[in-house]
N, C-alpha and C positions, 0 to 999 in steps of 0.2 A: 504493500499500500504506500502511495506517495505521501511524503511528510507534508503537513499543512504549513502554509506560510504564516509565520509569527508576526503579528501586526501590533504596532503602537499608534494610537491616535493622539495628536497634540493640537489642541485648539482652546483658546481662552474663552470660548462661548459654549456653554453646556448644550444649547440647542444644536449647535454645529456638530458636537460629538455624538449626541443622541441620534440626530438625523442620519449621519454617516454610519453609525452602528447599526441602525435599523436596515439600511440598504445592504450592509455587509452580511446580514443574516442570511441573505439569499445565496451566499457563497461559503456557508459554514463547512461544506465538504472540502473546500480548498484552503480556507484561512482560519486562523485562531487569533482573536483579539486578546492580547495578553495584558494590555494596560491602556488607560485613558488618562491623559494629562491636561490640566488646565492652565499650564504656564510653560514657558521655555525651560526654566530651571527644573521643573518637574520632569520635563521631557528628557533633559540631559541625564538626570539621575536614573530615570527608567531605562534609557538606552544602555547606560553602563551596567545596569543590574540585569536586564533581560535579554540583551543581545538579539534584537529583533531582525527579521529578514526584510521587513518593509515598514516604513514610517509614513503615515499620512500627516503632513505638516502644514499648519496654517501659517501664512506669511505674516499678516498683520496682527501682532500681539503686543500689549503694553509692556514696557520695561525692556524686553529683549525680543526682537522679531525673529522670524524663522531663519532668515539668512545669518543673523548674528549668532543664533544658537548653533548652527552647523559649524561656524568658524571656531567655536569654543570646544568642539569635540576633538579628542586626540586622533581618532581615525573614524572613517566613514566606510563601514563594510556591510552596508545594507542598502536596499533600494529606497528611493524617496519619491513620493507623489505629493506635490504641492497642492494645497487647496487655497483658493483665492476668490475674492470678488473680482469683477471685471476691471482689468487695467491693461490697456492696449500695449503699452511699452513692456510691461512684465510678460505678457503673453508672447510678444516677439522674442524676448530673451529666452523663454522656455523653448520656443521652436528652433532658435538658432543652436541651442545646446542639446536639443533632442531629449530634454528632461520631461517627465510626465507631469501634467497638472490637471486639476479638475476645477471647474467653475462652480461656485456655490449658487443656488442649492445643487447638490450633486445628484445627477440623474443616473438611473439604473444602467442604461445602455453605455454611457461614458465610463462608468465604473467597471463594467464587465470588460470593456476594451483594454482599460489600464491593467486590470488584474491579469488578463491573458498575456499582456506584453511583459509584465513583471515576472511571470513565470519562466520566461525565456531569459535566463540569468545573464547579467552583464557584470564582468569582473570588476573588482575594486578599483583598479588603476583607471579604468574608463570612467567610472563614476566620479573619481577625483578630478579627472580632466574636464568632464562635463561641468562640474560645479565651479571649477576655476574659470571656465568660459562664461558661465552664468554670472558670477560675481563681478568679473571684469566688465561685462556688458552693462550690468545694473549700476555699478559704481561710476563708470565713465560716461554712461548714457550716450553711447556712441552708435549711431545708426549705421556706421560704416565698419563695423567690427569685421576683421579680415577672414575669420574662419567660421565654418559651419560644421555641425555634426550630422552625418548622414547615416540613419539606421538602415542597414541592409538586412537581408534575411539571416545572416550569420555573424555579422560584425557591426561595429560602429566606426565609421570612417570620418576622420577629421581632415577637411579639405579647405584649401584657400578658395574663397568665393571667386577671386579673379581668375582662378584656374578652371572654373566651370565654363564650358563652351556652350552646351546645349542640353536641354531637358526634354525628354519625349515621353508622353503618356503611354502606359501599358496597363489599361484597365484600372485596377486599384493600386497599381504600382507606378513608379516613374524610373525610367532609364536616364542616368545622368552621365554625360560624357565630359571628360576633363582632358587637359593637356597631358601629353605623354601617352595618348591612346588608351586611357583607362576608362572603364565603364562600370558604373555602380547601379545595381537594381535596388531602389529605395522603397521601403514599405510606407510610402505616402502617395496620395494622389497628386496629379500635376497642380491642381488647385491649391493644395496644401503647400507644395513646394514653391509655387508662385507667391503665396502669402509670406512664406519664410524669407524669400529673397526680395520682398518688396522694398523699394528704396535703393536698391543696387542697380547695376547697369543691365537689367533684363527687360525684355519686351515679349509679350505674347503675340506670336505671329500667326498662330493657327490653333484650333481647339485642342490639338495634340502636341504643340511644340512651343517651348519657351527658350528664347535665344539670348545669350550675352552679346550685346551690341558691340563690345570691344573685340569680338572674335568673328565679326562679319567681314568677309573678303569682297563679296560681289553680290549685287542684286540683279537678277535676270528678269526683265519686265515680261508681263503677260497679263492674262485676266486677273490673276492674283500675283503670279510671279513665283520666283524661287530665290532662296538665299544660298549662296555658296559660302561655307564657313572655312576658317583657316585650317581646320583639320581634314578638309576635303569633303565633308558631309554636305548634302544638298537638302534643304528644308523647304517645304511648300509654304506659301503665304496665302492666307484666306483672302478672298476678294474684299471683304469688308475691313481687312487689316492693311490693305495696300497703302492707303493714305498715311497710316501711322509710320510705315516704312519709308515712304517718300519724304516725310517730314524730318527723318533722321539725317538726310543727306543734303 
């Protein structure tokens, strides 16, 4: 029998804890809630005592927020799912670092997706690197952060955004092509990837294609036309995207 995921919930609002606990009851065959903490300090003590596999961590807490709490831990050898009210900048930071988050109030479908992802273990060194990316992004408030974490089926790849040439939809996945002829199949839709790279030098040229404008070599005119990229790939341009392309040059 597979061991259950040992869970700690940290949230300064009792309603938040009870609401999440109620939703987690649906997954009692997969998880065990070993503690519920109402402050960051309680959370630190509980983590050191209980050695959880997974922590649901509220970000906004009085005295010490969730990010500050993590920085006080000697090591982070557990998975983290942040729980937060809506904040566009924070959500962009989570997407860039490929860390899991849930918007309050937490919905069953979103919770199920996160738990299924958590069960695919990511080793400690990757978690530390993801958190470092997240903290740097949040502290510097830098929309042009140079690196992105790409969750593939088997690994987490840390890639320079400027090295991404082209992103191509593949149903619920996205193929990402980078310099050096590398290709990564990412477990995100193209719409999710587009949102993650928003504010960078990318343009949606087709319902299935997102292109880094810095890697466009040539535009071949036509009803919609085609783009020739610097890696030799040829990408179709939708008719209604043609003007967007023409305005680039």
